[in-house]
Backbone of each chain as ProteinMPNN parsed JSONL, in Angstrom:
{"seq_chain_A": "MERSLDIHHNDKHPCHVRNRVRELRNASHESQSALAEALHVSRQTVNSIENGRYLPLRPRAFALARHFGLPIERLFSPEEEP", "coords_chain_A": {"N_chain_A": [[21.971, 14.197, 13.226], [19.332, 13.176, 15.268], [16.36, 11.42, 14.554], [12.934, 11.048, 15.443], [10.274, 8.716, 16.04], [6.925, 8.484, 16.856], [5.563, 5.923, 18.695], [3.053, 3.835, 20.11], [3.213, 1.895, 22.673], [1.643, 1.316, 24.784], [-1.348, 2.852, 26.064], [-0.748, 4.586, 28.125], [1.946, 5.109, 28.205], [3.516, 6.552, 25.9], [5.97, 5.948, 23.367], [8.976, 7.098, 22.039], [10.809, 6.456, 19.183], [14.017, 6.831, 18.311], [16.301, 7.428, 15.614], [19.535, 7.075, 14.028], [20.096, 7.099, 11.392], [20.351, 8.944, 9.213], [22.446, 10.552, 10.09], [24.57, 8.694, 10.292], [24.686, 7.798, 7.679], [25.377, 10.12, 6.316], [27.854, 10.524, 7.476], [29.272, 8.471, 6.378], [29.392, 9.234, 3.814], [27.462, 8.402, 1.974], [24.935, 7.989, -0.459], [21.312, 8.371, -0.402], [20.164, 6.717, -2.279], [22.168, 4.798, -2.707], [22.273, 3.578, -0.203], [19.675, 2.612, -0.127], [19.805, 0.737, -2.159], [21.619, -1.061, -1.093], [20.133, -2.053, 0.982], [18.002, -3.172, -0.231], [15.599, -1.764, -0.574], [13.317, 0.933, -1.418], [14.391, 4.253, -2.403], [12.716, 6.158, -1.37], [11.774, 4.917, 0.901], [14.056, 4.789, 2.514], [14.346, 7.529, 2.922], [11.977, 8.043, 4.354], [12.464, 6.587, 6.674], [14.677, 7.949, 7.681], [13.544, 10.412, 8.207], [11.929, 9.8, 10.264], [9.357, 8.981, 9.818], [8.708, 6.426, 9.249], [8.984, 3.321, 10.759], [11.158, 0.758, 10.417], [10.602, -2.778, 9.748], [11.688, -5.464, 11.901], [13.68, -7.296, 10.668], [14.717, -5.636, 8.632], [15.59, -3.498, 10.131], [17.645, -4.704, 11.583], [19.279, -5.304, 9.451], [19.979, -2.753, 8.637], [21.451, -1.908, 10.888], [23.531, -3.725, 10.741], [24.621, -2.926, 8.356], [25.788, -0.49, 9.014], [27.547, -1.371, 10.837], [26.969, -1.453, 13.537], [25.561, -2.186, 16.785], [22.064, -2.817, 17.074], [20.773, -1.271, 18.968], [22.25, 0.989, 19.065], [21.574, 2.273, 16.864], [18.782, 2.493, 16.688], [16.843, 3.85, 19.209], [14.741, 3.581, 21.945], [12.783, 6.025, 23.602], [11.467, 6.882, 26.513], [8.526, 8.677, 27.422], [8.448, 11.303, 29.857]], "CA_chain_A": [[20.739, 14.584, 13.903], [18.472, 12.028, 15.49], [14.943, 11.585, 14.227], [12.149, 10.171, 16.303], [8.96, 8.289, 15.567], [6.068, 8.155, 17.991], [4.757, 4.712, 18.673], [2.32, 3.734, 21.367], [3.171, 0.499, 23.098], [0.369, 1.261, 25.492], [-1.954, 4.177, 26.049], [-0.24, 5.467, 29.177], [3.363, 5.414, 28.042], [3.958, 6.642, 24.503], [7.395, 5.701, 23.236], [9.584, 7.676, 20.844], [11.958, 5.686, 18.692], [14.937, 7.699, 17.574], [17.303, 6.693, 14.835], [20.691, 7.871, 13.608], [20.413, 6.639, 10.042], [20.859, 10.034, 8.367], [23.755, 10.962, 10.616], [25.578, 7.686, 9.934], [24.818, 7.763, 6.22], [26.159, 11.294, 5.929], [29.239, 10.331, 7.925], [29.956, 7.532, 5.473], [29.305, 9.831, 2.467], [26.675, 7.48, 1.167], [23.675, 8.599, -0.883], [20.108, 7.606, -0.043], [19.975, 5.677, -3.296], [23.13, 3.714, -2.468], [21.826, 2.855, 0.991], [18.463, 1.886, -0.516], [20.208, -0.422, -2.951], [22.246, -2.027, -0.192], [19.111, -2.629, 1.865], [16.921, -3.71, -1.083], [14.355, -1.007, -0.41], [13.29, 2.1, -2.29], [14.996, 5.462, -1.847], [11.678, 6.828, -0.59], [11.695, 4.257, 2.208], [15.196, 5.293, 3.292], [14.005, 8.905, 3.302], [10.948, 7.992, 5.404], [13.109, 6.12, 7.91], [15.52, 9.033, 8.176], [12.695, 11.492, 8.705], [11.166, 9.319, 11.408], [7.957, 8.708, 9.469], [8.495, 4.988, 9.108], [9.834, 2.468, 11.571], [11.264, -0.476, 9.616], [10.4, -4.055, 10.424], [12.918, -5.901, 12.577], [14.766, -7.783, 9.797], [15.323, -4.499, 7.928], [16.305, -2.713, 11.14], [18.9, -5.41, 11.843], [20.121, -5.133, 8.252], [20.513, -1.387, 8.716], [22.485, -1.891, 11.91], [24.668, -4.493, 10.204], [25.22, -2.109, 7.301], [26.638, 0.534, 9.626], [28.473, -2.006, 11.761], [26.625, -1.068, 14.91], [24.44, -2.928, 17.365], [20.805, -2.16, 16.699], [20.375, -0.274, 19.971], [22.974, 2.233, 18.811], [20.934, 2.885, 15.686], [17.413, 2.829, 17.117], [16.78, 3.84, 20.669], [13.459, 4.045, 22.495], [12.906, 7.086, 24.596], [10.192, 6.956, 27.226], [8.03, 9.992, 27.828], [8.502, 11.436, 31.322]], "C_chain_A": [[19.846, 13.36, 14.059], [17.032, 12.375, 15.13], [14.149, 10.657, 15.121], [10.79, 9.884, 15.693], [8.134, 7.921, 16.783], [5.39, 6.821, 17.747], [4.099, 4.598, 20.031], [2.271, 2.273, 21.775], [2.104, 0.28, 24.14], [-0.129, 2.696, 25.626], [-1.301, 5.141, 27.038], [1.195, 5.911, 28.918], [3.765, 5.442, 26.575], [5.477, 6.542, 24.442], [7.893, 6.329, 21.939], [10.755, 6.799, 20.447], [12.806, 6.616, 17.848], [15.839, 6.836, 16.713], [18.38, 7.653, 14.334], [21.074, 7.553, 12.172], [21.01, 7.764, 9.191], [22.262, 10.454, 8.786], [24.844, 9.98, 10.161], [25.779, 7.623, 8.426], [25.645, 8.957, 5.742], [27.629, 11.123, 6.306], [29.998, 9.406, 6.995], [29.863, 7.989, 4.011], [28.565, 8.917, 1.497], [25.367, 8.17, 0.769], [22.497, 7.749, -0.4], [19.89, 6.454, -1.016], [20.914, 4.5, -3.056], [22.727, 2.889, -1.249], [20.588, 2.012, 0.667], [18.825, 0.618, -1.288], [20.817, -1.502, -2.059], [21.213, -2.75, 0.671], [17.969, -3.29, 1.093], [15.579, -3.063, -0.76], [14.409, 0.184, -1.363], [13.973, 3.291, -1.605], [13.984, 6.194, -0.964], [11.569, 6.228, 0.816], [12.859, 4.685, 3.102], [14.892, 6.704, 3.795], [12.975, 8.918, 4.437], [11.54, 7.538, 6.733], [13.919, 7.27, 8.516], [14.69, 10.163, 8.786], [11.81, 11.055, 9.872], [9.709, 9.051, 11.111], [7.663, 7.22, 9.446], [9.501, 4.238, 9.962], [9.959, 1.123, 10.861], [10.98, -1.726, 10.443], [11.746, -4.558, 10.936], [13.998, -6.438, 11.643], [15.486, -6.645, 9.075], [16.11, -3.63, 8.908], [17.64, -3.378, 11.478], [19.848, -5.265, 10.655], [20.756, -3.743, 8.236], [21.669, -1.317, 9.713], [23.738, -2.61, 11.413], [25.393, -3.655, 9.158], [26.184, -1.082, 7.888], [27.595, -0.054, 10.662], [28.232, -1.647, 13.208], [25.588, -2.033, 15.469], [23.153, -2.123, 17.164], [20.4, -1.083, 17.705], [21.159, 1.029, 19.842], [22.358, 2.988, 17.627], [19.521, 3.352, 16.014], [17.387, 2.798, 18.638], [15.424, 4.362, 21.132], [13.693, 5.103, 23.548], [11.561, 7.265, 25.263], [9.822, 8.407, 27.502], [8.13, 10.117, 29.339], [7.125, 11.263, 31.942]], "O_chain_A": [[19.63, 12.606, 13.11], [16.561, 13.485, 15.377], [14.636, 9.597, 15.514], [10.235, 10.686, 14.942], [8.572, 7.15, 17.637], [4.731, 6.616, 16.728], [4.553, 5.21, 20.998], [1.426, 1.507, 21.31], [1.693, -0.859, 24.36], [0.601, 3.642, 25.33], [-1.296, 6.354, 26.827], [1.606, 6.98, 29.37], [4.3, 4.46, 26.061], [6.179, 6.994, 25.347], [7.312, 6.121, 20.874], [11.59, 6.444, 21.279], [12.371, 7.119, 16.812], [16.109, 5.677, 17.029], [18.169, 8.862, 14.23], [22.229, 7.715, 11.778], [22.033, 7.579, 8.533], [23.14, 10.679, 7.953], [25.909, 10.394, 9.703], [26.895, 7.421, 7.948], [26.504, 8.819, 4.872], [28.527, 11.518, 5.563], [31.212, 9.531, 6.833], [30.204, 7.243, 3.092], [28.991, 8.696, 0.364], [24.762, 8.862, 1.587], [22.654, 6.582, -0.041], [19.483, 5.36, -0.625], [20.513, 3.343, -3.183], [22.824, 1.662, -1.257], [20.459, 0.872, 1.112], [18.224, -0.438, -1.089], [20.566, -2.694, -2.242], [21.397, -3.909, 1.041], [17.077, -3.893, 1.689], [14.553, -3.739, -0.684], [15.419, 0.414, -2.029], [14.11, 3.322, -0.382], [14.346, 6.775, 0.058], [11.307, 6.936, 1.788], [12.678, 4.917, 4.297], [15.151, 7.028, 4.954], [13.089, 9.711, 5.372], [11.164, 8.043, 7.791], [13.848, 7.526, 9.718], [15.099, 10.787, 9.764], [11.035, 11.851, 10.402], [8.902, 8.909, 12.03], [6.517, 6.8, 9.604], [10.705, 4.484, 9.898], [8.962, 0.415, 10.715], [11.102, -1.726, 11.668], [12.803, -4.133, 10.468], [15.16, -6.065, 11.808], [16.707, -6.674, 8.919], [17.163, -3.091, 8.565], [18.651, -2.695, 11.642], [21.059, -5.121, 10.825], [21.92, -3.583, 7.869], [22.722, -0.747, 9.426], [24.859, -2.156, 11.64], [26.622, -3.668, 9.079], [27.256, -0.834, 7.336], [28.361, 0.677, 11.29], [29.165, -1.549, 14.006], [24.822, -2.631, 14.713], [23.179, -0.894, 17.097], [19.758, -0.098, 17.339], [20.79, 2.046, 20.429], [22.6, 4.179, 17.432], [19.12, 4.462, 15.663], [17.85, 1.846, 19.266], [15.011, 5.457, 20.752], [14.678, 5.07, 24.285], [10.615, 7.748, 24.64], [10.679, 9.246, 27.777], [7.918, 9.132, 30.046], [6.983, 11.343, 33.162]]}, "seq_chain_B": "MSNTHAHHPLRRGASAAVLVVGGRALTAAVWASGQHGLALASALFYLAAAGLAWWWAGGRGDVAAVLRAEGDERQRGLDRDATAVTGLAMCVAAIVGAVVETARTGQPGAYWVLCLVGAGAHVVALTALRSRR", "coords_chain_B": {"N_chain_B": [[15.794, -3.541, -4.977], [15.781, -0.895, -4.941], [14.517, 2.133, -6.249], [16.057, 3.229, -8.118], [16.809, 1.31, -9.758], [16.225, -0.412, -12.871], [12.984, -1.544, -13.598], [11.209, -4.679, -13.813], [9.97, -5.408, -17.031], [7.569, -6.836, -17.421], [6.309, -6.581, -14.989], [5.559, -3.95, -15.004], [3.264, -3.886, -16.48], [1.328, -4.975, -14.844], [-0.899, -3.802, -13.343], [-2.189, -2.557, -15.465], [-2.908, -4.771, -16.97], [-4.809, -5.973, -15.33], [-6.811, -4.054, -15.458], [-7.403, -4.167, -18.188], [-8.334, -6.808, -18.491], [-10.492, -6.887, -16.638], [-12.013, -4.748, -17.613], [-12.586, -5.671, -20.137], [-14.232, -7.849, -19.587], [-16.419, -6.534, -18.423], [-17.181, -4.926, -20.533], [-17.951, -6.883, -22.389], [-20.154, -7.898, -21.058], [-21.879, -5.697, -21.048], [-22.195, -5.369, -23.788], [-23.479, -7.778, -24.403], [-25.877, -7.264, -23.21], [-27.078, -5.707, -25.03], [-26.571, -3.019, -25.233], [-24.812, -1.475, -27.183], [-23.446, 0.9, -27.787], [-22.795, 1.887, -25.254], [-21.158, -0.165, -24.477], [-18.97, 0.114, -26.202], [-18.062, 2.601, -25.329], [-17.349, 1.907, -22.757], [-15.274, 0.107, -23.284], [-13.383, 1.841, -24.424], [-12.943, 3.54, -22.257], [-11.764, 1.817, -20.344], [-9.514, 1.026, -21.729], [-8.149, 3.437, -21.907], [-7.753, 3.879, -19.179], [-6.099, 1.721, -18.607], [-3.891, 2.417, -20.141], [-3.103, 4.718, -18.79], [-2.42, 3.585, -16.332], [-0.267, 1.98, -17.115], [1.543, 3.945, -17.944], [1.91, 5.373, -15.53], [2.951, 3.372, -13.927], [5.531, 3.206, -14.782], [6.974, 5.021, -13.447], [8.959, 6.399, -10.652], [8.027, 6.575, -8.117], [6.265, 5.842, -4.965], [3.631, 5.035, -5.529], [3.888, 4.122, -8.136], [5.528, 1.894, -7.727], [3.804, 0.282, -6.263], [1.809, -0.087, -8.161], [3.212, -1.686, -9.905], [3.319, -3.919, -8.428], [5.559, -4.548, -6.865], [6.649, -3.441, -4.577], [8.631, -2.392, -1.686], [8.815, -3.306, 1.853], [7.65, -1.138, 3.201], [6.189, 0.115, 1.172], [4.466, -1.951, 0.483], [3.056, -2.027, 2.834], [1.81, 0.471, 2.714], [0.126, -0.02, 0.547], [-1.455, -2.021, 1.645], [-2.723, -0.648, 3.739], [-4.101, 1.268, 2.236], [-5.787, -0.407, 0.852], [-7.36, -1.33, 2.951], [-8.656, 1.042, 3.701], [-10.065, 1.496, 1.357], [-11.763, -0.734, 1.401], [-13.267, -0.135, 3.688], [-14.556, 2.198, 2.824], [-16.121, 1.138, 0.784], [-17.753, -0.558, 2.254], [-19.15, 1.291, 3.84], [-20.504, 2.636, 1.805], [-22.104, 0.53, 0.892], [-23.708, 0.028, 3.138], [-25.013, 2.502, 3.479], [-26.313, 2.55, 1.026], [-28.012, 0.333, 1.339], [-29.662, 1.243, 3.406], [-30.859, 3.55, 2.251], [-32.095, 2.408, 0.012], [-33.854, 0.657, 1.239], [-35.496, 2.507, 2.537], [-36.622, 3.705, 0.316], [-37.865, 1.635, -1.212], [-38.641, -0.359, 0.468], [-37.211, -2.665, 0.464], [-33.868, -3.927, 0.748], [-32.585, -4.466, -1.595], [-29.874, -5.331, -3.805], [-27.932, -4.487, -2.154], [-27.804, -5.665, 0.344], [-26.459, -8.007, -0.057], [-23.871, -7.127, -0.556], [-23.328, -5.973, 1.929], [-23.404, -8.273, 3.503], [-21.295, -9.785, 2.417], [-19.161, -8.076, 3.009], [-19.203, -8.01, 5.859], [-18.906, -10.738, 6.41], [-16.431, -11.294, 5.171], [-14.745, -9.739, 6.718], [-14.895, -10.949, 9.261], [-13.956, -13.535, 8.663], [-11.399, -12.904, 7.716], [-10.228, -11.736, 10.009], [-10.263, -13.954, 11.707], [-8.634, -15.742, 10.316], [-6.245, -14.311, 10.041], [-5.399, -13.762, 12.625], [-4.058, -15.908, 13.601], [-1.597, -15.67, 12.583], [-0.1, -13.776, 13.813]], "CA_chain_B": [[14.495, -2.9, -4.828], [15.885, 0.547, -5.077], [13.82, 2.632, -7.424], [17.011, 3.651, -9.128], [16.96, 0.165, -10.652], [15.207, -0.615, -13.893], [12.043, -2.543, -13.141], [10.901, -5.738, -14.768], [8.963, -4.883, -17.952], [6.279, -7.503, -17.242], [5.702, -6.014, -13.787], [4.987, -2.645, -15.323], [1.932, -4.062, -17.043], [0.462, -5.735, -13.936], [-2.179, -3.122, -13.097], [-2.843, -2.349, -16.762], [-3.502, -6.047, -17.375], [-6.042, -6.155, -14.537], [-7.819, -3.144, -16.022], [-7.807, -4.653, -19.507], [-9.145, -8.028, -18.331], [-11.754, -6.506, -15.995], [-12.769, -3.891, -18.532], [-13.077, -6.495, -21.246], [-15.368, -8.625, -19.068], [-17.548, -5.62, -18.256], [-17.597, -4.53, -21.881], [-18.668, -8.019, -22.976], [-21.455, -7.998, -20.396], [-22.725, -4.594, -21.533], [-22.494, -5.695, -25.191], [-24.459, -8.862, -24.391], [-27.172, -6.717, -22.803], [-27.626, -4.99, -26.17], [-26.202, -1.598, -25.207], [-23.538, -1.509, -27.903], [-22.756, 2.185, -27.646], [-22.221, 1.927, -23.907], [-20.071, -1.16, -24.451], [-17.804, 0.726, -26.852], [-17.56, 3.643, -24.427], [-16.701, 1.2, -21.651], [-13.992, -0.416, -23.781], [-12.465, 2.97, -24.569], [-12.594, 4.024, -20.915], [-10.815, 0.907, -19.684], [-8.246, 1.09, -22.466], [-7.482, 4.663, -21.472], [-7.313, 3.662, -17.797], [-4.947, 0.807, -18.66], [-2.764, 3.209, -20.641], [-2.663, 5.583, -17.693], [-1.758, 2.728, -15.342], [1.021, 1.596, -17.718], [2.42, 5.11, -17.903], [2.21, 5.68, -14.135], [3.779, 2.293, -13.365], [6.905, 3.387, -15.228], [7.612, 6.053, -12.632], [9.875, 6.007, -9.587], [7.446, 6.838, -6.801], [5.644, 4.754, -4.21], [2.437, 4.543, -6.234], [4.36, 3.356, -9.289], [6.006, 0.598, -7.242], [2.627, -0.509, -5.904], [1.153, -0.468, -9.42], [3.999, -2.779, -10.483], [3.258, -5.029, -7.466], [6.92, -4.933, -6.49], [7.141, -2.51, -3.574], [9.31, -2.941, -0.511], [7.905, -3.543, 2.985], [6.876, 0.071, 3.493], [5.237, 0.33, 0.081], [3.415, -2.964, 0.626], [2.227, -1.566, 3.953], [0.962, 1.547, 2.187], [-0.897, -0.649, -0.289], [-2.364, -2.733, 2.543], [-3.552, 0.358, 4.422], [-5.003, 1.861, 1.242], [-6.81, -1.422, 0.575], [-8.28, -1.33, 4.098], [-9.485, 2.25, 3.595], [-10.974, 1.239, 0.24], [-12.783, -1.672, 1.874], [-14.165, 0.588, 4.596], [-15.383, 3.104, 2.015], [-17.121, 0.335, 0.075], [-18.718, -1.03, 3.256], [-20.017, 2.428, 4.188], [-21.388, 2.859, 0.652], [-23.095, -0.551, 0.851], [-24.665, 0.213, 4.239], [-25.839, 3.666, 3.128], [-27.168, 2.107, -0.083], [-29.066, -0.543, 1.87], [-30.608, 2.075, 4.177], [-31.606, 4.403, 1.317], [-32.94, 1.542, -0.815], [-34.948, 0.173, 2.108], [-36.422, 3.632, 2.744], [-37.327, 3.999, -0.943], [-38.655, 0.54, -1.779], [-39.012, -1.352, 1.479], [-36.278, -3.805, 0.348], [-32.489, -3.412, 0.604], [-32.062, -4.766, -2.925], [-28.621, -6.097, -3.845], [-26.974, -3.949, -1.172], [-27.645, -6.546, 1.498], [-25.42, -8.994, -0.403], [-22.586, -6.46, -0.341], [-23.134, -5.865, 3.381], [-23.12, -9.619, 4.009], [-19.935, -10.144, 1.976], [-18.223, -7.259, 3.783], [-19.148, -8.481, 7.245], [-18.355, -12.101, 6.404], [-15.008, -11.246, 4.828], [-14.01, -9.175, 7.851], [-14.806, -11.967, 10.314], [-13.072, -14.606, 8.182], [-10.027, -12.387, 7.659], [-9.74, -11.619, 11.387], [-10.038, -15.299, 12.235], [-7.493, -16.358, 9.629], [-5.005, -13.555, 10.227], [-4.956, -13.692, 14.027], [-3.148, -17.02, 13.876], [-0.29, -15.379, 11.99], [0.685, -12.821, 14.613]], "C_chain_B": [[14.575, -1.395, -5.002], [15.214, 1.014, -6.351], [14.763, 3.235, -8.438], [17.237, 2.521, -10.128], [15.883, 0.16, -11.726], [14.279, -1.728, -13.406], [11.795, -3.564, -14.229], [9.779, -5.28, -15.693], [7.594, -5.544, -17.786], [5.543, -6.946, -16.031], [5.004, -4.698, -14.091], [3.547, -2.775, -15.809], [0.937, -4.725, -16.099], [-0.906, -5.069, -13.752], [-2.94, -2.88, -14.392], [-3.539, -3.629, -17.216], [-4.803, -6.304, -16.623], [-7.16, -5.288, -15.107], [-8.32, -3.638, -17.374], [-8.731, -5.864, -19.369], [-10.505, -7.687, -17.721], [-12.633, -5.679, -16.917], [-13.357, -4.68, -19.687], [-14.297, -7.321, -20.804], [-16.608, -7.736, -18.949], [-18.097, -5.194, -19.618], [-18.414, -5.636, -22.55], [-20.061, -8.142, -22.376], [-22.409, -6.923, -20.906], [-23.135, -4.857, -22.978], [-23.596, -6.757, -25.267], [-25.838, -8.348, -24.003], [-27.822, -5.899, -23.922], [-27.281, -3.517, -26.224], [-24.822, -1.435, -25.865], [-22.745, -0.212, -27.786], [-22.067, 2.296, -26.296], [-21.046, 0.961, -23.789], [-18.809, -0.571, -25.075], [-17.195, 1.81, -25.961], [-16.811, 3.012, -23.253], [-15.327, 0.679, -22.073], [-12.964, 0.697, -23.894], [-12.0, 3.473, -23.208], [-11.537, 3.129, -20.277], [-9.477, 0.847, -20.416], [-7.443, 2.313, -22.042], [-6.946, 4.507, -20.049], [-6.092, 2.749, -17.763], [-3.706, 1.546, -19.162], [-2.194, 4.11, -19.559], [-1.897, 4.772, -16.641], [-0.374, 2.308, -15.838], [2.017, 2.749, -17.61], [2.869, 5.392, -16.468], [3.172, 4.634, -13.545], [5.238, 2.394, -13.805], [7.664, 4.406, -14.404], [8.467, 5.492, -11.507], [9.264, 6.11, -8.202], [6.845, 5.603, -6.153], [4.452, 4.159, -4.956], [2.845, 3.691, -7.429], [4.819, 1.97, -8.853], [4.833, -0.308, -6.877], [1.901, -0.978, -7.161], [1.9, -1.621, -10.098], [3.976, -4.022, -9.598], [4.653, -5.493, -7.085], [7.498, -3.985, -5.426], [7.906, -3.198, -2.452], [8.308, -3.011, 0.642], [7.049, -2.318, 3.304], [5.815, 0.303, 2.425], [4.122, -0.712, 0.119], [2.482, -2.599, 1.786], [1.287, -0.452, 3.532], [-0.193, 0.964, 1.384], [-1.937, -1.347, 0.59], [-3.292, -1.743, 3.251], [-4.557, 0.984, 3.462], [-6.128, 0.892, 0.894], [-7.834, -1.462, 1.711], [-9.212, -0.119, 4.035], [-10.512, 2.076, 2.474], [-12.119, 0.327, 0.67], [-13.777, -0.991, 2.802], [-15.107, 1.505, 3.821], [-16.485, 2.317, 1.3], [-18.176, -0.195, 1.042], [-19.69, 0.087, 3.638], [-21.002, 2.683, 3.049], [-22.476, 1.791, 0.592], [-24.157, -0.365, 1.933], [-25.598, 1.389, 3.943], [-26.815, 3.289, 2.005], [-28.317, 1.248, 0.409], [-30.12, 0.269, 2.618], [-31.489, 2.892, 3.229], [-32.575, 3.565, 0.489], [-34.13, 0.998, -0.016], [-35.976, 1.284, 2.334], [-37.249, 3.899, 1.486], [-38.295, 2.9, -1.339], [-39.148, -0.472, -0.753], [-38.129, -2.578, 1.442], [-34.862, -3.256, 0.166], [-31.886, -3.702, -0.769], [-30.773, -5.578, -2.842], [-27.625, -5.619, -2.787], [-26.756, -4.893, -0.001], [-26.589, -7.606, 1.213], [-24.037, -8.393, -0.148], [-22.283, -6.337, 1.154], [-22.742, -7.218, 3.972], [-21.701, -10.037, 3.656], [-18.906, -9.371, 2.8], [-18.073, -7.768, 5.2], [-18.505, -9.865, 7.319], [-16.853, -12.098, 6.14], [-14.196, -10.725, 6.005], [-13.824, -10.216, 8.949], [-13.843, -13.074, 9.907], [-11.617, -14.135, 8.182], [-9.439, -12.264, 9.06], [-9.384, -12.986, 11.947], [-8.788, -15.92, 11.616], [-6.189, -15.643, 9.976], [-4.504, -13.57, 11.669], [-3.994, -14.821, 14.35], [-1.739, -16.745, 13.349], [0.514, -14.384, 12.802], [0.17, -12.74, 16.041]], "O_chain_B": [[13.564, -0.717, -5.186], [15.324, 0.377, -7.399], [14.335, 3.699, -9.495], [17.784, 2.738, -11.209], [14.776, 0.659, -11.522], [14.738, -2.734, -12.865], [12.119, -3.354, -15.398], [8.744, -4.813, -15.218], [6.567, -4.895, -17.985], [4.316, -6.844, -16.032], [3.976, -4.378, -13.495], [2.719, -1.893, -15.583], [-0.189, -5.014, -16.503], [-1.942, -5.694, -13.976], [-4.166, -2.978, -14.432], [-4.631, -3.579, -17.78], [-5.778, -6.79, -17.197], [-8.304, -5.726, -15.224], [-9.51, -3.543, -17.675], [-9.767, -5.949, -20.029], [-11.542, -8.133, -18.212], [-13.844, -5.884, -16.99], [-14.463, -4.407, -20.155], [-15.264, -7.47, -21.551], [-17.708, -8.138, -19.327], [-19.308, -5.114, -19.823], [-19.431, -5.372, -23.192], [-21.027, -8.448, -23.075], [-23.583, -7.187, -21.163], [-24.279, -4.605, -23.358], [-24.518, -6.658, -26.076], [-26.852, -8.915, -24.409], [-28.961, -5.452, -23.793], [-27.663, -2.83, -27.171], [-23.808, -1.28, -25.185], [-21.517, -0.231, -27.697], [-20.922, 2.735, -26.197], [-20.067, 1.235, -23.094], [-17.711, -0.735, -24.544], [-15.974, 1.925, -25.851], [-15.778, 3.517, -22.814], [-14.351, 0.789, -21.331], [-11.808, 0.524, -23.507], [-10.827, 3.793, -23.019], [-10.542, 3.614, -19.738], [-8.433, 0.642, -19.797], [-6.23, 2.244, -21.844], [-5.836, 4.941, -19.742], [-5.163, 2.972, -16.988], [-2.602, 1.324, -18.665], [-0.98, 4.253, -19.42], [-0.867, 5.211, -16.129], [0.582, 2.283, -15.063], [3.174, 2.558, -17.237], [4.051, 5.622, -16.214], [4.075, 4.961, -12.776], [6.094, 1.716, -13.237], [8.853, 4.635, -14.626], [8.678, 4.283, -11.41], [9.912, 5.769, -7.213], [6.896, 4.496, -6.687], [4.283, 2.941, -5.01], [2.227, 2.663, -7.706], [4.534, 0.98, -9.527], [4.859, -1.509, -7.144], [1.434, -2.115, -7.23], [1.288, -2.439, -10.785], [4.538, -5.056, -9.959], [4.906, -6.694, -6.991], [8.708, -3.761, -5.388], [7.841, -4.417, -2.287], [7.11, -2.805, 0.447], [5.87, -2.445, 3.638], [4.676, 0.647, 2.739], [2.968, -0.4, -0.176], [1.275, -2.833, 1.723], [0.123, -0.42, 3.929], [-1.339, 1.394, 1.517], [-3.137, -1.28, 0.325], [-4.497, -1.973, 3.35], [-5.714, 1.205, 3.817], [-7.268, 1.298, 0.671], [-9.031, -1.609, 1.467], [-10.412, -0.239, 4.284], [-11.674, 2.456, 2.618], [-13.283, 0.572, 0.353], [-14.981, -1.234, 2.721], [-16.299, 1.582, 4.117], [-17.629, 2.764, 1.217], [-19.355, -0.275, 0.697], [-20.896, -0.137, 3.746], [-22.187, 2.917, 3.286], [-23.63, 2.091, 0.283], [-25.347, -0.568, 1.692], [-26.811, 1.293, 4.128], [-27.987, 3.663, 2.035], [-29.455, 1.401, -0.035], [-31.318, 0.021, 2.484], [-32.711, 2.926, 3.38], [-33.726, 3.951, 0.284], [-35.247, 0.896, -0.522], [-37.181, 1.032, 2.325], [-38.42, 4.269, 1.568], [-39.419, 3.182, -1.755], [-39.969, -1.335, -1.064], [-38.265, -3.456, 2.293], [-34.675, -2.234, -0.494], [-30.79, -3.231, -1.073], [-30.595, -6.4, -1.943], [-26.602, -6.263, -2.552], [-25.672, -4.931, 0.582], [-25.899, -8.058, 2.127], [-23.15, -9.05, 0.397], [-21.156, -6.56, 1.595], [-21.863, -7.301, 4.83], [-20.983, -10.58, 4.495], [-17.902, -9.935, 3.237], [-16.957, -7.941, 5.691], [-17.666, -10.127, 8.181], [-16.096, -12.809, 6.802], [-13.092, -11.204, 6.265], [-12.733, -10.355, 9.504], [-13.011, -13.505, 10.706], [-10.717, -14.867, 8.593], [-8.289, -12.639, 9.286], [-8.342, -13.16, 12.579], [-7.985, -16.545, 12.31], [-5.157, -16.281, 10.181], [-3.307, -13.407, 11.907], [-3.196, -14.705, 15.28], [-0.805, -17.495, 13.633], [1.691, -14.164, 12.517], [0.712, -11.988, 16.851]]}, "name": "protein", "num_of_chains": 2, "seq": "MERSLDIHHNDKHPCHVRNRVRELRNASHESQSALAEALHVSRQTVNSIENGRYLPLRPRAFALARHFGLPIERLFSPEEEPMSNTHAHHPLRRGASAAVLVVGGRALTAAVWASGQHGLALASALFYLAAAGLAWWWAGGRGDVAAVLRAEGDERQRGLDRDATAVTGLAMCVAAIVGAVVETARTGQPGAYWVLCLVGAGAHVVALTALRSRR"}
């Protein structure tokens, strides 16, 4: 299941950033704690990312993508409002 | 950084140490003013607060990580935002204090210093930080 986070890159065009972290983590049978350890963040931060409450900084986002062996755009994808 | 890891024991005492040092300074000041009973009460209060901080910092949550000064990027962001809210609350209190004090006595008292420090710090911080992003 994809989660999305609302960000506003300008006032007229809000942008939703979706991520597939939970889906990929579940597919690899990995716990939140194990992923947190691999990324050097707290379990709470992994949970916030998965729930779309927190958008990680770029180095961490790239680390996440590297962890799952995917290009970053397959993990995080912006979705413009119509 | 995972909170499943054991944290550094010295980190756990970071916030407690600040409370002990700050409380000790305040206690010494109150003692020097001759209010010995109040000084003892102050010492007990800060010791209790330091104990609470030590206990809380041993936990696994976001607040515990911030109290240990070892949070990840999200937790540091939470701490930064909370610090900004704290600063705003203190600025509002200083401005309200200056207005009320001026209405009561005709002088803003020490509140104007707080207002000046707040305004000055904000301008300096904006100027310094804008070059970093």
